[in-house]
N, C-alpha and C positions, 0 to 999 in steps of 0.2 A: 878526681880533684887533685890539682898539683900541690906541691909542698907549700908554696906561698899562700894559696887559699886555705890549706889546712891550718897553717900558723895563724892566719887572720881569724879563722873560725874559733880556734882555741883561745886566742886573745879576747875575742868578743864574749865567749862564754865566761871567762874569768872575770872580765869587767862587769858583766851583768850579775854574776854571783856575788861579787864584792858589794855592788849596789844593794842587792837583796839583804845581805848580811848587815849592812849599815842601817837599813830601814828597820829590820827586826831588832837589832841591838839598841836602836834609839827608842823603840817602843817598849821594850822590856829589859830592865836592868837587874832584875833579881831572878835566880833560877826557878823554873817552874813551867807550867802549861797555862796558856792564857787564851781566852776568847778575844775576838776583836770586834770592831764595829761593823765589819763585813760579815754577813750571815754565812755560816759554814766554814769560815777561815779562822784558824788558830795559830798561835806562835808558840815556840818552846825555846828554852835556854837551859843549858847544862854547863857546869863549870868544872866537873870532875868525871872521870870514868866511873861507871856504876854497874854493879851486877844486875842481871835480869830481874825485873819486877813484873808482877802479873798485871795485865791490862786487857781491855776489850777494844779492838780496833774496828772502827766502822768502815764501810766502803769509802775509800779515800785515797788521795795521793799525798805522800809525805816527802817533802823536799828538804834537803839539808843544804844550807848555804855555806856552812863552815863546820868542820868536825866530822864525826862518823858515828853512826848508830847501827844497831842490829836488832832485828825482830826474830824471835824464836817461835815457830809454829810446829807443833807435833814433833819436836826434837830436831827440826831442821832450821839452820840459821840463815837469815837473809840480811847480809850487810849492805848498807847504803851510805853514800856520801855525796859530795858535791857533783860527782859525775854520774851517779846512779840514783834514781828515785825508787821509792817503794810504793806499790799500788796494791790495794786489796779490794775485792769485789763483793765480799760478804762480811757480816759482823763476825769477827774471829776472836776467840779467846787466845791470848798470846802472852809472850814475855818480851819486854822491851829492855834493851841493854845499851849503855853508852860506852863506846869504844875509845873515842878520841875527844877530849875536851880539857880545858884548863882555864883558870881565871883570866889569863892574858888572851887566850884564843878559845873562847867558849864555843860549844856546839850550839849553833843557831839554825833554826829551820821553821818550816810551816807545815800545816796540815789543812787540806781542803777536802771537805766531804763531797763525794760524788753524787750526782743526781742521776739515777738510772732512767728517769723519764726524759731528761735532756739527751742522754746518750741514745735512747730509742728514737727520739725525734730526729736527731742528727743523722742517724743511720738511714732512716726513712727518707730524709730530704736529700741525701747525698747519693752518689753513684755506687756507694758500698751496699750491697745486699746483705740482709741478716745472714749470719754464719749458718752454713748447713752442716757443719762438722758437729756431730752429736757426741764426739769423744769429750769426756769431762776433764778439764784442765784444773790445776790447783787454783784456789781463789786468792793466792798471794803471789806476787812476782816482783822482779827487779827490772826496771827499764832504764834505757840510756837517756840522760838529760840532753835535750837539744836546744838550740838557740830559740826556735819558735816557742817552745814551752816556757823557757826562762823569760823571754820578752813579754809574753802574755802575763806572767806573774809580776813582772816589773811594772807593767801598766796597772795591774790590780793594786799593788802596794802604793803606787803613786797617788792613789785616791785618798790616802791618809792626809795629804797636803790640801785636799779640797773636800772635806767631809760632806759638804752639802750635795756633792755629786754622787756619793756612794749609792743612794737608793736607785738612781737611774742607770749609772754606768757599770756598777759592780756586776749585776746580772748578765749584762752583755759580754763583759770580759770573762766571766766564769763560763759562759757558753762557749766562748772561743777556746778556753782551756780544755773543755771537754772535747772539742773538735780536734785540738792538737793531740790529745791523748789517743783519739781514734786513728791518728796518723802515725802513732809511735809504734815501737816494737811490742807494746802491750795491748795493741788493738784487739787481737784475737780473744784475749781474756775478757775484755770488756764487752765485746760483741756477743760472746757466748752467754754472759749472765743476763743480757737484755733480750735474748731470743725466747719468746713466750712458749715455744714448743721444745725448748732445751731443758736438760736436767738441772743445770745451774740455776735457771730461773725458778724452777719448782722448789729446789732446796732453799733458795732465798725466801720464798713464800712460807715455807715451813719454819724457817728461823724467825720470821716476823711473828708467826703464831706463838712460838715458844717464848719470845720476849714478852708478849702480852699475857701469856697464861702460864708462866713458870711455876706458879704456886699450885696449879691444878694437877690432878693425877694425869699421867701421860700414858695413853695407849698408842703405841707406835703404829699399829695397823690402822687406827682411825686417822692419825695424822698423815700417814702415807696416802690414804684414800682422799683426804682433803686436797692434796696436791696432785691427785690423779697418777699415782705411782703404785706399783706392787710393793708389798712390804720388803721382800729381799732386795729389790732394785733401790728402794728408798734408803735402806740401811747402807748399802754399798756406796751409793753416791754421796750420801750425807757424810760418811766417814772419809771418803776420798777428798771431799772439798773442805772439811773442817778439822780433820784428823781426830774426830770424836764420834761416838755413837750419839743418837738423839738423847738418850737418857743421861749420858755423861755431859752433854751440852746443857741440858736442863739443870743438872746438879751444879754445874759451874755458875749458871745464872743465879740459882738459889743462894749459893754460898756467898757470892759477891754482893748480892742484895742484902743478905743478912749482915755482912760486914759493914755495909753502909749504914744500915739501921742502928747497929750498935755504936758505931763511931760518930755518926752525925746526929742521930735522933736519940741517943743515949738509952736505947732499949737493952734490957738484960738478955742473957743468952737464950733462955727459954722462950721469951716473947718473940725474939727475932726468929728463932727456929720455927715456931708455930706459924708465924706470919708468912714465911716463905714456903710453907707446905710440908714441913717435917712433922711427923707424928711423935717422934721421940727425940728429946733434947740430947740424950746420950749418943744416939746415932748421928745427929747433927754435929756434935763435938768431935766424934771420931773422923767424920768426913772433912770437917773444917781443918782438922790437924793434918790430914793427909794432903790437902791442897796447899795450905799456907805454912805448914811446918811447925806450928805451935797451936796450943789450945786457944779457943776464941777469947776467953777472958784475959789471958796473958797477952795475946796479940793486941787487943784493943788498948790494954794498959800501956804497952810499949809505944803504940802509935800516939797515945795522948801524952807521952812523956812521963808516965807514972811508974814504968817498969824498969 
């Protein structure tokens, strides 16, 4: 590519990013995370840098139109901005940080949930064979933003001007976005997680089970058998992909669900602890404090503005 073409490509990228930022900014004027009328698509707005906060990231692509954020997974930071997108292929406990944002230049972006079924169909229908590489890659990565990816998102966001077309056209454009991702530098990560004979696919199935059964007693050997893996292999690949052991992952799910129950459903500490599977409220309180830094009662009071 000669210099003129490079400059034209950069100018095109910047123009499309500005359009995305304008649409997102027009849709949300108050900082926060928002669902949209398009299934699986969310917007976010931040107006100040912020320290990392605990979150669960679903399999998704996160695109920043303006500003910069960073995701922390297992002690490793993944910064992303208007030229780099974040992609995750598993449900990951993480910490989200805002690096660059201001009231005049807010951090604006979007999140689109990935549909692994669509990815599998596209791989089967295209000339791309399922990956044969059995090596386990990390389930989070940073990809380079390309004009085809941005253009498809631009078409998706344009549907807010014709909401009656969303049910028909949004699924088609989302399918195109998945196709563009399979052409990106993150294709290997996505192709591995859709390969039914791969380790990533099996770990994803184990995570699905944990999310549905987090309050139940966990026998790791039984869960490994459910996904047709030996216990040592299951342990190794689960930790490699999530940076946690299966028991630590279950604990994370339990503690965050208990926090939701106390904050949103006004359950007391003991009731929330028992509901998510703890037999001892004192053990629950110790583990809650280790994860969130403060005891549960004080944490909820602060979040409600009473502390």
